[in-house]
C-alpha positions as CSV (number, residue, x, y, z in Angstrom):
1,M,249.6,-173.7,-64.6
2,A,247.1,-173.5,-67.4
3,K,245.9,-170.1,-68.5
4,T,242.7,-169.0,-70.2
5,L,241.8,-166.0,-72.5
6,F,244.5,-163.1,-72.3
7,D,246.7,-165.4,-70.2
8,K,244.5,-165.3,-67.2
9,H,244.5,-167.8,-64.4
10,V,242.6,-171.0,-65.0
11,D,240.2,-170.0,-62.1
12,F,239.7,-166.5,-63.4
13,G,235.9,-166.0,-63.8
14,V,235.0,-164.8,-67.3
15,R,231.8,-162.8,-67.2
16,Q,231.8,-161.7,-70.7
17,A,234.2,-163.0,-73.6
18,N,233.7,-160.1,-76.1
19,P,234.4,-157.5,-74.8
20,F,236.5,-159.4,-72.3
21,N,235.3,-158.9,-68.7
22,G,236.0,-160.9,-65.6
23,G,237.5,-161.1,-62.1
24,P,239.1,-163.5,-59.7
25,P,237.2,-166.0,-57.4
26,P,236.4,-164.4,-54.1
27,R,238.4,-167.0,-52.1
28,L,241.6,-165.8,-53.9
29,L,240.9,-162.1,-53.3
30,G,242.6,-160.7,-50.3
31,Q,245.0,-163.5,-49.8
32,S,247.8,-161.0,-50.1
33,H,247.8,-157.2,-50.7
34,I,249.1,-157.6,-54.3
35,T,246.7,-159.3,-56.8
36,P,248.8,-161.5,-59.2
37,T,248.3,-160.0,-62.8
38,D,246.7,-163.3,-64.1
39,L,244.0,-162.8,-61.4
40,F,243.6,-159.0,-61.6
41,F,240.0,-158.0,-62.7
42,V,239.3,-156.8,-66.2
43,R,236.8,-154.4,-67.2
44,S,236.5,-153.5,-71.0
45,H,234.0,-151.8,-73.1
46,G,235.4,-152.7,-76.4
47,D,238.0,-155.0,-78.0
48,V,241.6,-155.0,-76.7
49,P,243.5,-152.9,-79.1
50,E,246.7,-154.2,-80.6
51,V,249.3,-151.4,-80.1
52,D,252.8,-151.2,-81.5
53,A,255.1,-149.9,-78.9
54,D,257.6,-148.5,-81.5
55,S,255.1,-146.2,-83.3
56,Y,253.1,-145.4,-80.2
57,R,252.7,-141.7,-79.3
58,L,251.0,-139.9,-76.4
59,E,249.5,-136.5,-77.4
60,V,249.1,-133.8,-74.7
61,N,247.1,-130.8,-75.8
62,G,244.2,-128.4,-74.8
63,R,244.7,-125.7,-72.2
64,V,248.5,-126.2,-72.2
65,S,251.2,-123.7,-73.4
66,R,253.2,-126.4,-75.2
67,H,251.6,-129.4,-77.0
68,L,253.5,-132.7,-76.5
69,S,253.8,-135.8,-78.7
70,L,255.7,-138.3,-76.8
71,S,257.0,-141.8,-77.6
72,L,257.0,-144.5,-75.0
73,D,260.7,-144.3,-74.8
74,E,260.6,-140.6,-74.2
75,I,258.1,-141.1,-71.4
76,K,260.4,-143.7,-69.7
77,N,263.7,-141.8,-70.2
78,N,262.7,-138.2,-69.7
79,F,260.5,-138.4,-66.6
80,E,261.1,-139.7,-63.2
81,R,259.9,-143.3,-62.6
82,V,257.6,-143.6,-59.7
83,A,255.8,-146.5,-58.0
84,V,252.3,-146.5,-56.6
85,N,250.6,-149.5,-55.0
86,A,246.9,-148.9,-55.7
87,T,243.6,-150.6,-55.5
88,L,241.3,-150.3,-58.5
89,Q,237.5,-151.0,-58.2
90,C,234.8,-150.9,-60.8
91,A,231.8,-148.6,-60.0
92,G,229.6,-151.8,-60.8
93,N,231.3,-153.9,-58.1
94,R,228.7,-156.0,-56.2
95,R,226.0,-155.2,-58.7
96,E,224.5,-158.7,-58.6
97,E,223.3,-158.0,-55.1
98,L,221.3,-155.0,-56.4
99,M,219.9,-157.2,-59.2
100,A,218.5,-159.5,-56.6
101,V,216.4,-156.5,-55.3
102,Q,215.1,-155.3,-58.7
103,P,216.2,-156.2,-62.3
104,I,219.0,-154.2,-63.9
105,P,219.0,-155.1,-67.5
106,H,222.0,-154.8,-69.9
107,E,224.6,-154.5,-67.2
108,L,227.3,-157.0,-66.2
109,P,226.3,-159.0,-63.0
110,W,229.4,-158.4,-61.0
111,G,229.8,-160.1,-57.8
112,V,232.5,-159.0,-55.3
113,D,235.3,-159.6,-57.9
114,A,235.4,-156.2,-59.8
115,I,238.3,-155.1,-57.6
116,S,242.0,-155.8,-57.4
117,H,245.3,-154.3,-56.1
118,A,248.6,-154.0,-58.0
119,A,252.1,-152.4,-57.8
120,W,252.1,-149.9,-60.5
121,A,255.0,-147.9,-62.0
122,G,255.3,-145.1,-64.4
123,V,255.5,-141.3,-64.4
124,R,253.5,-138.7,-62.5
125,L,250.8,-137.0,-64.6
126,R,251.7,-133.7,-63.0
127,D,255.3,-134.0,-64.3
128,V,254.1,-134.5,-67.9
129,L,251.6,-131.6,-67.5
130,A,254.4,-129.4,-66.1
131,V,256.5,-129.8,-69.3
132,A,253.3,-128.9,-71.3
133,G,253.2,-125.7,-69.2
134,V,250.3,-126.4,-67.0
135,E,250.5,-124.4,-63.7
136,S,249.0,-125.6,-60.4
137,E,247.0,-122.4,-60.2
138,A,245.0,-123.6,-63.1
139,A,243.8,-126.6,-61.1
140,L,240.9,-124.7,-59.5
141,N,238.6,-124.8,-62.6
142,L,240.0,-127.1,-65.1
143,H,239.6,-130.8,-65.9
144,V,242.0,-133.3,-67.6
145,E,240.5,-135.7,-70.1
146,F,242.0,-139.2,-71.0
147,G,241.4,-140.6,-74.3
148,G,242.0,-144.3,-75.0
149,L,242.6,-146.4,-78.2
150,D,239.8,-148.8,-77.5
151,E,236.8,-148.5,-79.8
152,V,233.4,-148.9,-78.6
153,E,229.8,-148.7,-80.1
154,R,227.0,-147.1,-78.2
155,L,223.6,-145.7,-79.6
156,N,224.8,-146.6,-83.1
157,N,227.8,-144.5,-82.9
158,R,231.3,-145.7,-82.9
159,F,234.0,-143.8,-80.9
160,R,236.9,-144.3,-78.5
161,Y,236.7,-144.6,-74.8
162,G,237.4,-141.6,-72.7
163,G,236.8,-139.9,-69.3
164,S,238.2,-137.1,-67.2
165,I,239.1,-136.0,-63.6
166,P,239.4,-132.6,-62.0
167,L,242.8,-131.2,-62.7
168,A,243.3,-130.7,-59.0
169,K,243.2,-134.5,-58.6
170,G,245.4,-135.0,-61.7
171,L,248.1,-132.9,-60.2
172,S,248.2,-135.1,-57.0
173,P,251.3,-137.2,-56.7
174,E,249.6,-140.5,-56.6
175,V,248.1,-140.1,-60.2
176,I,250.4,-141.7,-62.7
177,L,250.7,-142.8,-66.2
178,A,251.7,-146.4,-65.7
179,Y,253.7,-148.6,-68.0
180,E,254.4,-151.4,-65.4
181,M,252.2,-153.6,-63.4
182,N,253.5,-155.9,-60.7
183,G,257.2,-155.5,-62.0
184,E,256.3,-156.3,-65.7
185,P,255.2,-154.3,-68.7
186,L,251.5,-153.7,-68.8
187,A,249.7,-156.8,-70.3
188,P,247.4,-156.0,-73.3
189,A,244.3,-156.5,-71.2
190,H,245.4,-154.1,-68.7
191,G,246.2,-151.2,-71.0
192,F,249.6,-151.8,-72.8
193,P,251.6,-149.7,-73.4
194,L,250.3,-146.9,-71.1
195,R,247.4,-146.3,-68.9
196,T,246.3,-143.9,-66.1
197,I,246.1,-144.9,-62.6
198,V,243.8,-142.7,-60.5
199,P,243.7,-144.2,-56.9
200,R,240.4,-144.1,-55.0
201,F,238.3,-143.0,-58.0
202,I,236.2,-145.3,-59.8
203,G,238.1,-147.7,-62.1
204,A,236.6,-146.1,-65.3
205,R,238.7,-143.0,-64.8
206,S,242.0,-145.1,-64.9
207,V,241.8,-145.1,-68.7
208,K,243.7,-147.9,-70.5
209,W,245.6,-147.7,-73.9
210,L,246.1,-144.1,-73.3
211,E,246.7,-142.0,-76.5
212,R,245.6,-138.4,-75.5
213,I,245.6,-136.1,-72.5
214,T,243.6,-132.9,-72.9
215,V,243.5,-130.1,-70.3
216,Q,240.0,-128.4,-70.8
217,D,237.4,-126.2,-69.1
218,E,234.7,-128.9,-68.6
219,P,234.5,-132.6,-67.9
220,S,234.8,-135.0,-70.7
221,H,231.9,-135.2,-73.1
222,N,232.6,-138.7,-73.8
223,Y,229.6,-141.1,-73.4
224,F,231.2,-142.8,-70.6
225,Q,231.6,-139.5,-68.6
226,R,228.4,-137.8,-69.6
227,K,226.0,-140.8,-69.5
228,A,227.3,-144.3,-68.6
229,Y,229.0,-143.6,-65.2
230,R,226.4,-141.5,-63.5
231,L,224.5,-142.3,-60.2
232,F,220.7,-141.7,-60.2
233,A,218.0,-141.8,-57.6
234,S,216.3,-145.1,-56.9
235,N,213.1,-143.9,-58.5
236,A,214.9,-143.2,-61.9
237,R,214.5,-145.7,-64.8
238,A,216.4,-146.0,-68.0
239,D,213.3,-145.2,-70.2
240,T,212.4,-142.0,-68.4
241,V,215.6,-140.7,-66.9
242,N,216.9,-137.2,-67.5
243,W,220.7,-137.9,-68.0
244,D,221.6,-134.4,-66.8
245,N,220.2,-135.2,-63.3
246,G,222.6,-138.0,-62.6
247,M,225.7,-137.4,-60.4
248,M,229.0,-137.7,-62.3
249,L,231.0,-140.5,-60.5
250,G,234.5,-139.8,-59.3
251,E,235.6,-140.8,-55.8
252,M,234.7,-144.2,-54.5
253,N,232.6,-144.7,-51.3
254,V,233.5,-146.8,-48.3
255,T,232.8,-150.6,-48.6
256,S,233.7,-153.9,-47.2
257,V,233.2,-157.4,-48.4
258,I,233.5,-161.0,-47.1
259,C,235.6,-163.1,-49.5
260,S,236.3,-166.1,-47.4
261,H,232.8,-167.5,-47.7
262,T,230.1,-167.8,-50.2
263,E,226.3,-167.8,-50.0
264,D,224.8,-171.0,-48.6
265,E,228.3,-172.5,-47.9
266,R,228.5,-175.3,-45.5
267,V,231.3,-175.0,-43.0
268,G,232.6,-177.2,-40.1
269,A,231.2,-176.3,-36.7
270,G,233.8,-174.7,-34.4
271,M,236.2,-171.9,-35.0
272,I,236.0,-170.3,-38.5
273,A,238.1,-167.4,-39.9
274,V,236.1,-164.7,-41.8
275,Q,238.2,-162.6,-44.1
276,G,237.8,-159.9,-46.6
277,Y,238.6,-156.5,-47.8
278,A,237.7,-152.9,-47.2
279,L,238.2,-149.7,-49.2
280,A,237.6,-146.1,-48.6
281,G,237.4,-143.3,-51.3
282,G,239.3,-140.1,-51.8
283,G,242.1,-139.6,-49.5
284,R,240.4,-141.4,-46.6
285,E,241.4,-144.6,-45.0
286,I,239.6,-147.5,-43.3
287,A,239.3,-146.9,-39.5
288,R,237.3,-149.9,-38.4
289,V,235.8,-153.0,-39.8
290,D,232.9,-154.6,-37.8
291,V,231.9,-158.2,-38.4
292,S,228.8,-160.1,-37.2
293,S,227.8,-163.8,-37.2
294,D,224.1,-163.2,-36.3
295,G,222.9,-160.9,-39.0
296,G,224.1,-157.6,-37.4
297,Q,222.7,-158.0,-33.9
298,T,226.1,-158.2,-32.3
299,W,229.4,-157.2,-33.6
300,M,233.2,-157.7,-33.1
301,H,236.0,-155.6,-34.4
302,A,238.2,-157.3,-37.1
303,E,241.8,-157.5,-37.2
304,L,243.1,-155.1,-39.9
305,F,246.0,-155.7,-42.1
306,N,247.0,-152.3,-43.7
307,D,249.4,-151.9,-46.5
308,T,251.9,-149.2,-45.9
309,N,250.7,-147.4,-49.0
310,P,247.8,-145.1,-48.5
311,W,246.1,-146.0,-51.8
312,A,245.7,-149.7,-50.9
313,W,242.7,-151.6,-49.7
314,T,242.6,-152.8,-46.1
315,L,242.4,-156.7,-45.6
316,W,240.7,-157.8,-42.4
317,K,240.0,-161.0,-40.4
318,A,237.6,-162.1,-37.6
319,N,237.3,-165.4,-35.9
320,F,234.0,-166.9,-34.8
321,E,233.1,-170.0,-32.7
322,L,230.0,-171.5,-34.5
323,E,227.7,-174.2,-33.1
324,P,225.8,-176.2,-35.7
325,G,223.1,-174.1,-37.4
326,R,222.4,-171.3,-39.8
327,Y,224.2,-168.1,-39.6
328,Q,224.3,-164.8,-41.5
329,L,227.8,-163.3,-41.6
330,V,227.8,-159.5,-42.1
331,V,230.4,-156.9,-42.5
332,R,230.5,-153.1,-42.4
333,A,233.3,-150.6,-42.3
334,M,234.0,-147.0,-41.2
335,D,236.6,-144.7,-42.7
336,T,238.6,-141.9,-41.2
337,S,236.0,-139.3,-41.8
338,A,233.4,-141.5,-40.0
339,N,231.6,-142.3,-43.1
340,T,230.0,-145.8,-42.9
341,Q,227.9,-148.2,-44.9
342,P,224.1,-148.2,-45.1
343,Q,222.4,-151.2,-43.5
344,D,219.7,-151.7,-46.2
345,I,220.7,-152.4,-49.8
346,S,217.3,-150.9,-51.0
347,Q,218.7,-147.6,-50.0
348,V,221.3,-147.8,-52.6
349,W,219.6,-149.4,-55.5
350,N,219.8,-147.7,-58.7
351,F,219.1,-148.6,-62.3
352,K,222.6,-148.6,-63.4
353,G,223.8,-150.8,-60.5
354,Y,226.6,-148.6,-59.3
355,M,228.3,-147.8,-56.0
356,N,226.8,-150.6,-53.9
357,N,228.2,-150.2,-50.5
358,A,225.5,-151.7,-48.3
359,W,226.4,-154.1,-45.6
360,H,227.8,-157.3,-47.2
361,R,225.9,-160.5,-46.1
362,V,226.6,-164.1,-46.5
363,N,224.6,-167.0,-45.1
364,V,226.4,-170.0,-44.1
365,E,225.5,-173.4,-42.4
366,A,227.8,-174.8,-39.7
367,R,227.5,-178.7,-39.5
C-alpha cells in the first residue's frame, strides 16, 4: 500500500507538514484495540531529529545518588524488558469542536484523531531510577523531568522540548522507557530510539527522542510544562492571561467519541451500528457508555469491548433502528469513580482548546 510522509498510511490525515502532525481518519479508529503504527497519530512541536543509535546516550541526573549515562544497548541488556499496552491522547484532541464555539487562534484544529493505542515495550522508569539511587520514599515531594532531542522555537527562543510528571507516578510500574512500538523499533516520528510512555496522562508527558531524565524538587521549567500545556478558565484570553493561574495538565479526564459516523453523513434507513472509543484518566476505567440517537433525550447502554490491559481505551458499539429523517447521535461515558462528561461544550471552552470532554455529537440523515 502506498505511504505518505514518514511512512504513514495513504489515508493518514496530515494536519501540518512542518512540524509533522496528523492522525488517522475516524472510521479507522477503534476498529481494533491496537492502532497500526502507520495510522498512529503524531504530535510534534519541532522537526523530527535524526539520532544515531550507536552514539546515543541517556543521561540520568539531578536528585540521584549516582549519575548515569546509558547507551541504548545498556538499556536493553541491563534492565528487564516489559510490555505495556497503552493509549496516548493529545490534550488538544477534539479542539475543532471548541473552535466552533469561539475562535482559538494559533492551535492545531484536531478532530477526534489525536489519540491512538499501541503495544509498547521497553524498561520500567523505576528500574532505571533505582540504579541511580532514587528511593521510593523520595516520591512524596519530587518530580521527574524528561528532556527530548527535538528543538523548538517559541517567543524568539530556541530550546529542546521537555516536561515532567510527579515522581510518584514515575515510580508506577506502567511508566516505561519504550524502544519498541507494535513489535518493531520505534519509528523516527514516534521517538526513535527511546521515549517515555506515561499512561493516562496527556500525551505531552510521553516525551519522545528522550536524552535526559532529571529528578528534581519542582515540575519542569520547560515552556511546554510552565505555559503551553495549562488549562485556564473560560474567561481567560491569551493577551491578558496570568500564566501562573493555569492548571498544569497531567491526568486525562473521562471522554468518549463517535468514530463510525461523521457530521452530516447520509446513512441507509434501518439498523445502523454506532461505534467509537472511550477513555478514562489516572488509574480509573470506563464503567459505562451511553449512546443516544435523539440528541440526548433517551439513551441506551453501549456494548463495551475492554482490552485486558488497564491502560487501554475502551471500544464500544450500539445499534439503532432509524426511520428516514434527521438524527443527532450523542455519546457520554462514566468512569469507575462516577466521573462523567459535561453536556454543554461551552462549559469546557478555553483559549488553548484543551481537555474537551463534552458530550460528543454527530448529526446524520437516514434515507
